[in-house]
C-alpha positions, 0 to 999 in steps of 0.5 A: 500500500503506498505511504500516502494511502496508508496515512489516509487509512490510518487517519480514517481509523482514528476517526472511527476509534474516537467517534462518540455514540451520540445523544438520542431522544427518549423514544429513539435508540440504536443497534449495531449491525454487521460483523463487528462494525460501527454502523448504526441502525436507528430505531424510533418508536411512537413511545415506550412503556419504560426503558425495560421495554425500549425499541432495541428489545424488538431486535435483540434475538430474544422472543422473551423480551419486547418493545411495548408502547405507552398506554393509549389507543394509538396510533403506535409505530416502530421504525427502522432507519438503515441510513442507506438503501439496502436490499430486503426480501422479507420482514418477519414480525413476531408479536409480543405480550403485555401482562401475558396477552398478545396486543397486536391485532393489525398493522401496516408495513410502510416504506419511506419515499418522501413520505410514508406509504402503505406497502402491505396491510397485515392481520396479526390477530392470534398469530405468533409470527407474520412473514411479509414477502417483499419481492425484492425491495431496495430501501433505507427506512421502513416502519410497522404502523399500528393504527388506532384500533390496531391493538388491544389493551391500549398497548402495542407489543412486538417481540422481534422484527427480523429482516432478511435478504434471501435466506440470510437474516440481518444480524444486529447482535452476534448470537454466538456470543449469547452463551458467554459468561464474565470470567470473574464471578459477580463482576460488573462492567467498568465505568471508565472508557479507558477499560474498553477496546480502542482506548490508547495505551501509551506505554506500548504505543498501541490500542486496547483490544479487550475489557479490563475487569478490576472489581466484582461484587462481594457476597450479597452486597453491591460493595465493589471488591478489587481483584487480587492474586487469589481471585479465580478466573473462569472460562467464559464458555466451553472450548479447547485451550490453544495457548497456556503460558506455563513457562512465563518469566516475569521481566525485570523493571529494566527489561520492562522499561526497555521494551516499553520504550521500544514499542512506543516507537515500533507499535506494529512490531511482532510480539511473541510475549507481549505486555499481556503477561501470562495468558490463556486463550480458548477456542470455542470452536464456533469462530469465537476465541477468548483471551485472558491476560495478566494472570498470576498463575494457571490452574494445575491441570491446564495445558494447550489442548485441554478441553474446558467447560463453561465456568471451569477455573483456568487460573487466578488474576494478577498483573503479569506483563505490567510494570507493577509485576516488574517492580515486585508490587501488586499494583495494577492487578486486574483481568484483561479479557478479550473476545475475538470473533472470526479473527477480529476483536469485539469492539473494533471501530466502536466507541466505549458507549457502543461496546457497553451496549454490546457487552450488556446484551451478552452478559446482562440481557435482562437489563 
């Protein structure tokens, strides 16, 4: 790649890395579509019963959750804005429930062409799902419009809206990630942007590719407890160990400082043993790999090729690979946790707010 093109590409990457999630109105939200991309699809609604029933619940691949409108006779609606035209061949609507009862009687599928126009009128009474064949449509916006009288019990409720191109369903969240658990029991997502992917790491001239977990809730309280060398680390899901640093040697502070100075000016240089310290990688055999860095020690039974189950202990938290370890101190103990999907780390090109949204869907789906 010519140097000028390389510089332009790097500048564009920086713009992506530093993009902010933006501010959205109470009845407006966004979801992230595609394979680890930062492209937003804007979803809007006429209203929502509460944040527990917001618009994103109709696109989370979970029929047990749903968007529910505020009380009223209608009309109610939920719209999807891709921001650019895209091909679609079918839309599937799965009615939801309010207080155990389906509320959807009828709706109209509308597309935008200067103004909303009716594409198809649908009878949804007592149906678990409705599939609308589009015959091949190229559009950027559509909405499900429920006129006055189109709902029962004064609420609209939709569990899922699915969009298809041929046999391929548009993926808003990667469903392969749904089964993962946080590798620290009772851990919670950090508040600091510094702990998320794409945050700069000046000591090594690079960017973060994972989530840093420093605390968990202890016992039955919500008091944060810091990780120590005695905090167990568990496998996020079943799989096969493809890296286990049993022969790791801690650097001296002189070695660490030399390495840090070198990589600040050579950020893309190959690193067999990086600042991640003692690491474990697990291949979950479905395109997902998870990595666990800075461990103080590994479980005695763990080897490359070992099979682990979800929740198996693989080691203990630490600060290996960091300056604190090189100084012989406990400073900086935490778990650096990475999720790789088809060879790209989760969060690439996303802002911290977008990564939090994705991680909440994985680890705290009911919230």
